[in-house]
N, C-alpha and C positions, 0 to 999 in steps of 0.2 A: 458316627463320631464316637470315639472312645471316651468314656467318662473319666474325668480328671481326679487325681488324688485330692481328697477333701470333699468330694461330692458323695451324695447318697448312692449306694449301690442299687442298680435296678433290681427289683424283686422278680422272682420267677417261681413257678411250680413245674417240677419235672418228675419223671420216674427214674429210679435207679435200676441197676442190673437185675434186681430181684422183683421189679414191678412195684416197689413201694414209692409212695408219693413223698417227695422232698421239696420243701419250701425254704428259700433263703431266710425268710423271716423266722423260721423255727429256731434258728441259732442266735437270733438277736437277744442280747442280754446274757447269753450263756457261754458263747464260744466264738473265737475268731475263726474266720473262714478263708481258705485259699481256693479260688476258682482257677482251674487249670484247663483252658480250652486247648483241644488238640484236633488235628485234621481227621485221622482215620485209625480205627482199631486195627491191630495186626500189622501196621506198617512199621518199618524199621526204626525211624527216629522216634516216633510216638512210643513204641514199646520200650526203647532204651530210656526215655524220659520217665515213663510211668514205673518201670521196674527200679529205676534209681530212687524214686520216691518210696516204693515198697521197701527198699533196703535201708531207709532212713527213719527208723522208729522215733528218733529224737524230733524229727519234723512232724510226723503223724500224731505224736502225743501233744504237740504244742497247739495245733489247730485242726479244724475239720477240713480235710482236703476233699474237694469235689471236682472230679475230672469230667469235662463235658465235651461230647462230640455229637455229630449229626447222625451217627450210626443208630440202627434200630436196637431196642432193648435186648432182644435175644442175641444179637451179635455181641453186645456188651457183656452179657452173662457168660457167653462162651469165651470171650477175651479175658474176663476177670478170672474165670476158672483156669484157663490155660496158663496165665501169667501169675496166678496166685495173688491177685490184687484184691485187697480187703477193704480199701477205702471206696467211697461212692463213685460209680461211673454213671453219669446222668445222660439220658438221651435227649437230644435236641432235634429229634427226627421230624416231629410234627407238632405244630406247624414248623416246617423245615427251616432250621436256623434262626428261629425267633429269639432264643436266649442269646446266642452269639451276636445277632443283629443288635439287640438292646445294649450290648457291651461294645459294639463297633468292631467286632472281630469275625464277621461272616464274609466269606468270599463267594458271592453269587455265581461267579463264572465257574468255580470248581465245585460249588455246592457243599462246602465244608467250612468248619471253623478254622480261623488262623491260630497261630501259636501264641495266644495271649494269656497272661496270668494277672490275677487281681487279688491282693491281700485286703480283706475286709475285716474291720474290727467289730467288737460286740455291739456297737451302736449302729452298725449297718453302713459305716462310712468307709469308702475306699481309701486306704492309706498308702498303697504302693501298687504299681503295675508295670508290666513290661510286655512288649510285643516283638517277637522274634520272627524273622522270615521262616517260611514253612520248612526249608531244609536244615535250619539251624536249631539244635537242641538248646534248651534252657539249662542253667546251672542251679541245682538244688541249694547250693550255698547262698545264692541270692535270696531264696525264700527264707532261709534261716536268718539272714541279716535283717530282712524286712520284718520278720516276726519278732526278732529281738528288740526292735525299736518300738513295739507296742507296749502298752501298760502291762505290768506283770499280772499273773493270775492271782486274784484276790480270794478265790473261793476254793 
C-alpha cells in the first residue's frame, strides 16, 4: 500500500552509486527530499526522466533528489557516469525491493520498482506523490509545483 500524503515517510538505509550509506533520516530537519523510484537503469524512459532532472538545476537546488531502483550498485555507478547524473542513485537490490515495497511501489512479477515519486518535507512527512504506469514518463514540472508548495527555505 502506498503511503498517503500527510503520513510519515518510511525510513530506509541504502547505498548510493559510490557505495556510500544514505539514510532518509539524515535529511530530516535539513532538507526536503524527492524520492524518484524507477524500474531500470539504462532503459529508455528511465534515462529520459533522469536526464531531464539532471538538466533542471532549479529542481536539484531546491531539494535532495534520490533516484531508487533495484539495480546493483555497480550498475548504478556505470549508469551515473554514462549519463552524467550527479544526484544520488540508490540501490534497492538487497533485500530485493525492500525500499520500494515499503512505499508500495514494488512490482514482484517484474522484480522492479514502479514509477513512483514522493516529495518529503524536512519533518519527514510525505507532502505529495504520484504513481505513473511503467511506460509513462513523469513531468519534472510536477515536482517543481509540489516543491513550491512546501515552506520556503529558512536557512
